[in-house]
C-alpha distance (Angstrom), angle and dihedral (degrees) to the residues before:
residue distance angle dihedral
M1 . . .
S2 3.77 . .
S3 3.70 123.6 .
T4 3.89 89.3 -117.6
E5 3.79 92.2 53.3
S6 3.89 116.7 95.5
A7 3.72 116.1 -114.7
F8 3.84 90.9 -124.4
G9 3.82 90.9 49.7
G10 3.68 96.0 48.9
M11 3.86 96.0 46.1
F12 3.71 92.3 42.8
R13 3.75 92.0 52.9
Q14 3.78 93.2 48.0
L15 3.76 92.8 51.2
I16 3.87 90.4 53.5
E17 3.79 90.7 48.7
L18 3.92 89.1 51.9
G19 3.76 89.0 52.2
V20 3.74 93.0 -118.0
I21 3.78 92.4 121.5
E22 3.74 122.7 38.5
I23 3.84 120.9 -163.7
N24 3.79 108.4 -135.1
T25 3.84 115.1 170.5
E26 3.83 98.7 171.3
P27 3.88 91.4 109.1
L28 3.72 91.1 48.6
D29 3.84 90.5 46.3
A30 3.79 90.5 54.8
R31 3.85 94.6 47.6
I32 3.79 92.2 49.6
E33 3.78 89.7 49.2
R34 3.78 91.6 51.1
R35 3.74 92.0 48.1
L36 3.82 95.6 46.4
K37 3.84 89.7 49.3
Q38 3.97 88.3 53.9
F39 3.75 90.3 53.7
W40 3.73 91.8 49.1
E41 3.83 92.3 51.0
N42 3.93 86.2 54.3
T43 3.74 101.3 46.3
S44 3.68 138.3 68.1
C45 3.79 127.2 -100.8
P46 3.80 110.1 -89.0
R47 3.93 88.0 -144.1
C48 3.78 105.4 45.1
G49 3.80 103.2 11.1
H50 3.89 96.5 -125.3
Q51 3.73 118.1 133.1
S52 3.87 95.7 -134.0
I53 3.67 102.9 114.1
M54 3.88 120.7 155.1
T55 3.76 126.8 -159.7
W56 3.81 135.5 -172.5
E57 3.70 129.1 -146.5
K58 3.90 95.4 -133.4
H59 3.82 99.4 29.0
D60 3.84 127.1 91.5
R61 3.76 91.9 -148.7
V62 3.80 136.1 73.8
R63 3.81 123.9 -155.1
C64 3.81 133.0 -147.7
R65 3.85 107.0 -141.3
N66 3.79 89.9 -154.1
C67 3.86 103.5 55.4
E68 3.82 99.7 7.2
F69 3.75 93.8 -120.6
K70 3.72 107.9 167.0
P71 3.83 114.1 -171.3
V72 3.80 125.1 162.8
Y73 3.75 112.6 -95.0
T74 3.86 90.4 -106.6
H75 3.82 94.0 56.9
G76 3.75 111.0 132.1
T77 3.83 95.8 14.9
P78 3.75 134.0 100.1
F79 3.77 87.4 -108.1
H80 3.91 92.0 67.7
E81 3.80 121.3 111.9
K82 3.81 97.8 -11.4
H83 3.83 126.4 148.5
L84 3.82 82.5 -127.7
S85 3.79 129.5 75.6
C86 3.83 117.0 -114.9
G87 3.81 92.1 -103.0
E88 3.90 91.2 49.1
V89 3.84 89.3 51.7
L90 3.86 91.3 52.6
L91 3.85 94.1 40.3
A92 3.95 89.4 51.4
F93 3.90 90.5 52.9
T94 3.80 93.6 42.8
L95 3.91 89.7 54.1
Y96 3.67 90.8 43.9
A97 3.90 97.5 48.3
D98 3.81 99.2 35.7
T99 3.65 107.5 34.6
L100 3.74 140.8 49.9
L101 3.85 91.8 -109.1
S102 3.74 116.9 120.0
I103 3.87 123.4 -142.3
N104 3.81 86.2 -106.6
Q105 3.71 88.7 60.2
I106 3.89 97.1 39.3
A107 3.87 94.5 53.4
P108 3.91 94.6 64.7
L109 3.74 91.6 47.5
L110 3.72 89.3 60.8
G111 3.74 94.5 38.4
R112 3.82 90.4 -120.3
A113 3.81 138.5 128.7
Y114 3.85 116.0 -95.0
K115 3.84 92.7 -119.9
T116 3.87 93.2 51.0
V117 3.95 91.0 53.8
H118 3.79 93.9 40.1
T119 3.80 93.0 52.2
A120 3.75 91.6 48.2
I121 3.82 94.4 48.7
R122 3.72 93.0 49.0
E123 3.71 93.9 52.5
V124 3.84 92.6 45.7
E125 3.87 88.6 48.1
A126 3.79 93.1 54.1
A127 3.85 91.5 47.9
V128 3.77 92.5 47.8
Q129 3.92 90.7 52.3
R130 3.76 89.8 51.2
G131 3.86 95.1 47.2
F132 3.83 99.2 41.8
P133 3.83 97.6 84.5
V134 3.87 89.2 53.3
T135 3.84 94.6 45.2
W136 3.73 91.7 45.7
E137 3.81 93.0 52.3
L138 4.01 87.3 50.8
L139 3.73 91.7 50.6
A140 3.89 84.9 64.2
Q141 3.76 92.1 -138.5
T142 3.86 113.2 -174.6
S143 3.77 108.6 -145.7
D144 3.76 112.0 -164.3
G145 3.83 138.0 165.3
P146 3.77 126.9 31.3
T147 3.87 128.3 -24.9
Q148 3.80 111.4 -124.8
V149 3.88 114.5 -148.7
D150 3.79 128.8 -171.3
E151 3.73 138.9 158.9
S152 3.85 133.8 -149.3
G153 3.83 130.6 -178.0
K154 3.78 120.5 -115.7
V155 3.85 129.2 -178.1
C156 3.66 114.4 -137.8
S157 3.75 122.7 -148.9
G158 3.80 122.7 -87.5
Y159 3.79 87.9 -166.4
K160 3.87 100.1 66.4
G161 3.75 121.3 85.9
Q162 3.90 95.2 3.6
E163 3.76 123.1 159.3
P164 2.84 115.0 -121.2
P165 3.82 96.5 23.8
R166 3.86 120.8 -130.3
N167 3.73 118.1 -72.0
S168 3.73 120.8 -96.5
R169 3.76 121.6 -134.0
S170 3.76 88.2 -102.7
R171 3.87 90.6 55.9
G172 3.76 93.9 51.1
G173 3.82 100.9 -84.4
S174 3.72 126.6 137.9
S175 3.77 118.5 -70.6
R176 3.76 88.2 -136.4
T177 3.83 116.6 104.4
G178 3.76 128.4 -120.4
R179 3.76 130.9 12.6
S180 3.75 94.2 -17.6
R181 3.76 91.1 84.5
W182 3.76 92.5 69.4
R183 3.78 115.0 94.3
G184 3.79 98.4 178.0
R185 3.72 131.4 95.8
H186 3.79 119.7 -60.4
G187 3.80 116.9 -118.4
D188 3.81 124.9 -83.9
Q189 3.70 121.0 -103.9
L190 3.80 118.7 -104.5
T191 3.82 129.0 -169.1
L192 3.73 119.8 -117.3
V193 3.87 106.0 -146.5
A194 3.82 119.1 -166.4
A195 3.81 130.3 -169.3
C196 3.82 117.4 -173.3
R197 3.75 128.5 -172.1
D198 3.73 122.2 163.2
S199 3.79 105.1 -51.8
L200 3.76 92.7 -18.7
R201 3.95 116.0 108.4
V202 3.74 122.4 -176.0
I203 3.67 118.3 176.4
R204 3.81 126.1 165.7
G205 3.91 138.0 173.4
Q206 3.82 107.9 -119.9
R207 3.77 130.6 -177.8
G208 3.77 97.6 -119.2
I209 3.78 145.5 -31.3
D210 3.62 100.5 -77.6
Y211 3.91 106.7 136.6
E212 3.79 101.2 -140.3
G213 3.79 96.9 41.6
D214 3.76 103.7 30.1
L215 3.83 116.0 16.7
E216 3.70 101.9 33.5
P217 3.91 97.1 53.8
V218 3.90 88.3 61.8
I219 3.85 91.7 47.9
Q220 3.79 89.8 48.3
E221 3.94 90.4 50.2
A222 3.85 88.9 53.4
E223 3.86 90.1 47.8
D224 3.84 90.9 50.7
L225 3.77 92.0 51.1
S226 3.74 96.9 43.2
Q227 3.74 96.2 39.1
R228 3.76 100.3 -143.1
L229 3.81 111.4 42.4
G230 3.80 102.7 -154.8
E231 3.78 122.2 -167.8
V232 3.84 120.2 -18.1
W233 3.78 121.1 -135.8
T234 3.90 117.1 -160.0
D235 3.86 142.4 166.0
G236 3.74 119.4 -109.9
L237 3.85 98.1 -81.5
Q238 3.79 106.5 145.0
A239 3.90 93.2 -135.6
Y240 3.80 90.7 73.2
R241 3.77 91.1 66.1
E242 3.86 86.2 79.9
M243 3.80 90.3 62.1
D244 3.65 114.9 119.0
R245 3.78 97.3 -157.8
D246 3.83 135.9 84.9
H247 3.73 105.7 -79.3
R248 3.74 144.1 156.0
T249 3.83 131.8 -155.7
V250 3.72 139.8 -144.0
V251 3.84 111.5 -162.7
H252 3.76 106.4 -140.6
K253 3.85 93.6 -157.2
E254 3.77 85.9 67.5
R255 3.80 105.6 32.5
Y256 3.86 143.5 -31.3
V257 3.75 98.0 -124.8
S258 3.83 118.3 38.3
P259 3.77 119.5 -135.6
D260 3.82 92.1 -103.1
G261 3.92 90.7 51.3
V262 3.76 102.9 -96.5
H263 3.85 113.7 153.9
I264 3.78 143.1 141.9
N265 3.81 98.0 -142.0
Q266 3.90 95.0 134.4
A267 3.76 91.0 56.0
E268 3.77 95.0 46.0
C269 3.86 88.7 47.4
L270 3.84 88.6 53.9
F271 3.86 90.1 55.4
S272 3.70 91.5 48.3
L273 3.93 86.7 56.6
V274 3.79 99.0 41.3
Q275 3.79 96.2 47.0
P276 3.98 96.1 69.8
W277 3.82 88.5 39.4
L278 3.85 90.6 57.0
R279 3.72 93.3 44.7
K280 3.86 92.4 63.1
F281 3.85 87.0 72.2
R282 3.86 91.4 61.4
G283 3.70 90.2 -137.8
L284 3.84 134.4 -10.7
S285 3.79 131.1 -149.4
K286 3.78 119.8 -122.7
Q287 3.78 92.0 -94.5
G288 3.75 92.7 42.3
L289 3.92 93.0 49.4
E290 3.79 92.0 48.8
Q291 3.92 92.1 49.4
A292 3.83 95.1 41.9
A293 3.92 92.5 50.9
H294 3.72 92.5 48.3
T295 3.80 92.2 50.1
F296 3.75 91.1 49.4
G297 3.84 91.3 57.5
I298 3.78 92.3 49.3
I299 3.78 94.3 50.1
R300 3.83 91.5 43.9
S301 3.87 89.6 52.7
L302 3.80 92.7 50.2
N303 3.89 90.6 47.2
L304 3.88 92.2 51.1
T305 3.80 89.0 53.7
G306 3.77 92.0 51.9
A307 3.86 89.0 -118.7
S308 3.82 115.5 -178.3
V309 3.80 126.7 -132.2
D310 3.83 86.0 -97.0
I311 3.75 89.4 66.5
T312 3.76 90.5 50.5
I313 3.85 86.7 54.2
D314 3.69 92.7 47.6
C315 3.85 90.2 50.7
L316 3.81 92.1 51.2
V317 3.79 94.9 44.6
M318 3.85 96.3 44.0
G319 3.84 87.1 52.9
A320 3.82 90.2 51.0
F321 3.83 97.2 46.2
R322 3.86 90.0 39.6
S323 3.81 89.0 60.8
S324 3.76 96.6 45.1
T325 3.85 100.0 44.9
């Protein structure tokens, strides 16, 4: 097991290779199929707009009684036309989003190619981000108390997504392994901005610490998800002085909890959790870092509410149906 591999990931992989653990996603496949068909029964036809969709328990297609459109039940979702079963798609995303396993570690567990798993996870991730606001509203979460906001610098990788890619040894590159082969510019620094309120966790990668362009959008997203924002607690960053909201500050140069109890412990705790999770990727591009940080906040919020796997399915499917209707 390499030094960069998480202990859980290495042991889990070894147990599967030894035949102690067998991955069987058939029960999850069946649950996803039932849930998708329930959504079809309650949505309009993407072709004619009529809400007249029929489903069958033992049939993989649905039918519009108005225009005779007969798509498979996975049509329009990240489960459609994958080399993975529906359960494998969701399992891959769950392992990606809720463990320290990287995609390089997840692909062998499923016996699939890296690109196959990577593509599936990225599509699910995008759908989950679209569907989370709707799902969160249906969970009837009551967000109360102050909203804690904090920011932290994060350097993204200059190695990811470069054109042309780094030279291999056969093309004149260094014989040393890993990132040392890359001779280009290292990635730019982004700012991770977190807003925490009760079980809600919003975290995004922004380009700087400008209030209007970088800090306020995260606070606004927290307000959109929690309806009424309430008071905002921040550290002593000067940019927050532009905030036109009720807010209180604890200046970290002086103390971490103000005499009247103002602190940003929840946001700082979120950073302590997201940093090792981000490190498993061994570098993320700007776009990758922004998307990964946002995903972590969504999954953390669902975990804090005790959400079941059905909620994750709903989150994904609502995002897919929301984009297609």
